[in-house]
C-alpha positions as CSV (number, residue, x, y, z in Angstrom):
1,M,-0.1,0.0,0.0
2,S,1.9,3.1,-1.1
3,K,1.7,6.2,0.7
4,N,1.5,9.9,0.2
5,Y,2.7,12.7,2.2
6,Y,0.1,15.3,3.7
7,E,0.0,18.6,5.3
8,L,-3.0,19.3,7.3
9,T,-3.9,22.4,9.2
10,Y,-7.0,22.6,11.5
11,I,-8.3,25.2,13.6
12,I,-9.5,24.7,17.0
13,N,-12.3,26.6,19.1
14,P,-10.2,29.5,20.8
15,V,-12.4,29.2,23.9
16,L,-11.0,26.0,25.0
17,E,-8.6,25.3,28.3
18,D,-5.1,24.4,27.1
19,E,-5.2,20.9,28.4
20,Q,-8.4,20.5,25.7
21,Y,-6.3,21.6,23.2
22,E,-3.8,19.0,23.9
23,E,-6.5,16.3,24.0
24,I,-7.9,17.5,20.5
25,V,-4.2,17.6,18.9
26,K,-3.6,14.0,20.4
27,K,-6.8,12.7,19.3
28,F,-6.0,13.4,15.9
29,T,-2.4,12.8,15.9
30,D,-3.1,9.2,17.3
31,Y,-6.3,8.7,14.6
32,I,-3.5,9.4,12.1
33,R,-1.1,6.6,13.5
34,N,-3.9,4.0,14.4
35,N,-4.9,4.2,10.8
36,G,-1.6,3.5,9.0
37,G,-0.4,7.0,9.1
38,E,3.3,8.1,10.1
39,I,3.6,11.4,11.9
40,D,6.6,13.8,10.5
41,E,5.9,16.6,12.8
42,V,3.2,18.6,14.6
43,D,3.5,22.2,14.9
44,E,0.8,24.0,17.1
45,W,0.8,27.7,16.3
46,G,-1.5,28.6,19.0
47,N,-4.4,31.1,18.9
48,R,-4.1,33.7,15.8
49,K,-6.6,36.3,14.9
50,F,-8.8,35.9,11.8
51,E,-9.0,38.5,9.2
52,Y,-12.8,38.1,9.3
53,E,-15.1,36.3,11.9
54,M,-15.6,32.6,11.5
55,D,-18.4,31.0,13.3
56,K,-18.8,34.2,15.3
57,K,-15.1,33.9,16.6
58,S,-12.4,36.5,15.9
59,S,-9.6,34.1,16.5
60,G,-8.8,30.4,16.6
61,Y,-6.0,28.1,17.5
62,Y,-4.2,26.7,14.5
63,V,-2.6,23.4,14.4
64,N,-0.5,22.1,11.5
65,A,0.3,18.6,10.9
66,Y,2.8,16.6,8.6
67,F,2.6,13.2,7.8
68,S,2.5,10.2,5.5
69,A,-0.4,8.0,5.1
70,P,-2.5,5.8,2.6
71,G,-4.9,7.8,0.7
72,E,-8.1,6.0,2.1
73,L,-7.2,7.6,5.4
74,I,-7.8,11.1,4.3
75,E,-11.4,10.5,4.0
76,K,-12.0,8.9,7.4
77,L,-9.8,11.6,8.8
78,E,-11.8,14.6,7.5
79,R,-14.7,13.0,8.5
80,A,-13.6,12.9,12.0
81,L,-12.5,16.5,11.8
82,R,-15.8,17.3,10.4
83,I,-17.9,16.0,13.4
84,D,-15.8,17.3,16.0
85,D,-17.6,20.2,17.5
86,H,-14.4,21.8,18.5
87,V,-12.8,21.8,15.0
88,M,-13.9,25.2,13.2
89,R,-12.2,24.4,10.0
90,Y,-9.5,22.0,8.3
91,L,-7.6,21.8,5.1
92,T,-5.8,18.9,3.8
93,L,-2.9,19.3,1.0
94,K,-1.3,16.4,-0.6
95,Y,2.1,17.0,-1.4
96,D,3.4,16.7,-5.0
97,A,7.2,16.1,-5.7
98,K,7.9,20.0,-5.8
99,M,6.2,20.5,-2.5
100,L,7.9,17.5,-1.0
101,R,11.4,18.9,-2.0
102,H,10.8,22.2,-0.3
103,R,9.4,20.2,2.7
104,E,12.8,18.6,2.6
105,L,14.7,22.1,2.4
106,Q,12.5,23.3,5.3
107,R,13.3,20.3,7.5
108,K,17.0,21.1,6.8
109,N,16.5,25.0,7.3
110,A,18.0,25.3,3.7
111,V,14.9,27.1,2.1
112,P,16.1,29.6,-0.3
113,T,15.1,33.2,0.2
114,V,13.1,34.0,-2.9
115,F,11.2,37.1,-2.0
116,V,14.1,39.7,-2.5
117,D,15.3,40.8,-6.1
118,E,18.0,43.0,-5.4
119,E,17.9,44.5,-8.9
120,E,14.1,45.5,-8.2
121,E,15.0,47.0,-4.9
122,E,17.8,49.4,-6.5
123,G,15.5,50.2,-9.3
124,E,12.7,51.4,-6.7
125,E,15.3,53.8,-5.0
126,D,16.5,55.3,-8.3
127,E,12.7,56.6,-9.0
128,D,12.6,58.5,-5.6
C-alpha cells in the first residue's frame, strides 16, 4: 500500500482550556497513527486572529500536522474533523514532488530566500 505525504491544518475553537487543545491534538495525531499514517511533525501555532470572523469567533487555535498516510485515511480523517464540535475548519494538502522537495529543504533549514530581488529594490530607490 503506497503512502502519500500530507499537510493538515486545522483550527480549534479558541475558547477551550489548554489541556483541551492537547487532548484534541493528541486525538487527531493518534487517529493518523492508528490508521496507517506516520506523523512527521505536529506544529501548534496557538491562537491567531482571523482577518474575518468565523463562526462568530475572531480567532482560533491553529495546528499544522505533516504526515504520510495511505489515501483512504484522508476521507476518514476529514470526517472525524468535520464531526468534532471543537474543530472550526480544516484543510488537507496532498504534496506533489515539488512540495516534497521544499519540505525537505524546510526540515534542513535550507529554504532559499525567494522574496528579495536586489535589482528591483535598487530600481525603486532610483525613482525617488
